[in-house]
N, C-alpha and C positions, 0 to 999 in steps of 0.2 A: 506650553502647558496652560490648561484650562482649570482654574480652581473653582470646584462646585461645592456649596455647602447644602446639606439637607437638614432642614429645621424640624426634627421630630418633637412635637410640643403637645402639651395639654391644652385643650380649648373647648368652648362650647361650639356646637355646630351651627354655622351660618346657614341654616336651612329652615324652611317653613313648610307646613301642610295645614292650611287653615282648618280650625282656628288656633292652631299650635305654631308659634314662633319659638324655635329652640333657643334663641338668643335671650328670650325672656324668662326661661325656666331657671329656678334658683338651684336645681340639682338634677343629675342624670336620672333617667327613668328607663324602664323597659316596656315590654308588651303588657305586663301585669299591672302597671302603675297607671294612675290617673294624672295626667299633666295639668297643671294649673290653667293652661290656655283653654281648656274645655270648660272652664268656669269664668271665662272673661266677661260674660254678661253681667256678672256682679260687680258693681262699680268699685268696691274696695279691692277686689281681685284685679281689676284692670289697672288700677293705680299702682299696685305692687308690681304687676308685670312690666309696665313702663319704667318703674324705678330700678327693677333688677337689670333690664336691658341697658339702661343708662350707665349704671355702675359697672356692668361687664364690658361695655364698649370701652370705657376709660381704662380699665384693667388691661384688655387685650391690646389697646392702643400703645400703652407704654411697653408692654412686653414685646410687641413686634418691633417697635422703633429701637429698642435696646438691641435686639437680635440683628436687625439691618445695619446698625451702627457698628456693632462688633465685627460683622462679616466685612463691612466696607473698609474699616481700618486694617483688617488682616488681608486686604488684596483679593477679595472674592470676585470672581468673574460672574458667577450665576448662583443665585440663592433661590432655594424652592421651599415653599411652605405647603403642608398637606392640604388634602381636599376639605373643603368647607370650613377652612380655618380663619379666613380673612373677611370680615364683614365689609359690605361696600362702604360704610362710613369712614373707613381708614384708607381707601384706595388713593385718594389724592395726596396723602402724606407719603405713602410708599413710593408714588410716582415721583415726587420731589427728591426723595432719598436715593432713588435709582439714578437720577442725574447727578446728585451730589457726589456719589460714590463711583460714578461710571460703572455701574453694575446692572446686570440683568436680574429682574426679580419676577419669578413666577408666583403671583399672589394667591397661592392656594386655589380655592374656588368659593363660590357662594351661589345660592339660588336667587335669581333676579326678582326683586319685588317691584310692585308698582308704587306710584307716589311721586309727588313733585320733588321732594328732597333727594332721593336716590336718582331720579331722572336727571336732575341738574348735575350730579356727579358724573354720570355716564356721558352727558353732553359735553362737560368740560374736558373729559379725557377723550372725546371724539370717538367713542365706542357705542353710542346709543343707536338702536335699531328699532324701526317702527313695528316690524312684524317678527313673530316667533322669538321674542326676547324675553318679556315678562313671563316668568314661570320655568325658563330654562336654567341649567347650571352652567356657568361660565368661569373660565380661568383666565384673568388678566395677565398679560405679560408686558412688563415695563422695560423699556430699553434706555440705554445711557443717553441717547439723543432726544428723549422725550417722547418718541413714538410709542404707541400702545397697541398690541394685538389682543384678541381674545380667542381662546379655544373652548368650544362648547361641548358638553357632554352629550354623547350620541346614542347612549343606551341607559336604561334604568335598571337598578338593583331592586330587590324585594323590598327594600326600606324606602324606596322612592316611587310609590305607585303613581303619583299624580305629576311627575316631572315631565315638563314639555320637551320633547325630542326633535331637534332641527334636522334637516336633511343634509346640510353641508358636511362634507368630509373634511378630516383634519388637514392642515397645511404645514409646510415646513417654512421656517422663517430664517433668513440669513441676517444676523444681527452683529453689528460692529460693536466690539467691547475691548477696550484697553490695547488697541492696535491689532486685534485679531478678529477674523470673521467666524462666527460661531453658527453653526447650522443646527437648529433645534426644532422638534415638534413636541407639543404638549398633549399627552392623551390621558385624560383623567380616568383613574381607577379602573372599572370594569371595562371600559372601552379598549384598554390594552390586552384584554383577554380575547377580543374578537379578531380573528385572523383576517377578516375582510377589511376591518378598519385599519389595522396596522399595515396590512398588505398594500393598502392604497397609497401608502407613502412611497412605495418602491416602483410606482408605475413609470416614473421618469427618473433616470439615472442622476440627471443634472439636479433634480430637486430633492433627492433623498436626504434625510437627516443624517448627521453624524451622532447626535445625541437625542435620545427620546426621554422626555420627562413624564413621570407618572405620579401626579399627586393622588393620594389615596386616603380613605378612612375605612379600613376593612379589617375584620377579625382574622380571616385566614390569608395567608401570604404565599402558600405553596404554589398555587397556579401562576402568580406573577414571577416566581423564580424560574418556573418552566419557560415562560415567554422571554425572560431575560437571557436564558441559555440558548434559545433559538436566535435571538438577535445578536448574541455575541459571535455566532458563527458567520454573521454578515458584517462583522466589525462595527457594530452599532453599540455605543455606550447606553445602557438603560439605567436610569436613575429612578429609583422607587422610594418615595417619602410617605410614611404612614403617620397617623396620629399616635401620640405616645402611649395612649391607653392600650393599643394593640401592638405597637412596635414593629420591629422587623425591617426597617428601612435599610436599603442596600444599593450598591452599584453591582453591575455584573462584571 
């Protein structure tokens, strides 16, 4: 038996679209609002934005650590966070906790930023790439043996007009965890609605996954249920984890 925990949580979105960094914003906004990031040329606003982000990072760090520790103590094999829920500043800690609890952690996703600090994090995790990395959305996958994989988002939604889209198709990973070999693929959000992306996982019978993980941050969930029903006919477990503001996380 494989014990899977889906962490449907509230969080600020680890996404940016210059000049707006969603982790810096003090409150949620929609298309009718003016984010503070648009006023960052004002020194006082810039200072507030940096302060907000620092406070939020500490808040979400404690929250994620508590969830990981609870899942680890309760014998979880695979813990999944939603799309855009894990900032890169917390990745190294989740990597260590994955090893501590012999647990696979799918660390949500985030949009990769430039800068020496985040680059150092990626290099320490051995996932830094020179090309087509900054500007893409990636989902780190931490393994109990310390190895790290990344699944990149291959299509953009209407809320991500400037997302960098790589050409690499998704992969299936064979991961040893608590004496079992778990075969998983991570297909972020809208990617799992594209039959050509999901179908590419089944080109090789030997490499097809037993479990497909879908970290999401999406208001509608009906289409994901339709894909889940299709995959269940192929004996594939589909795990959908959404942000708490939208809800609807499920297994097929």
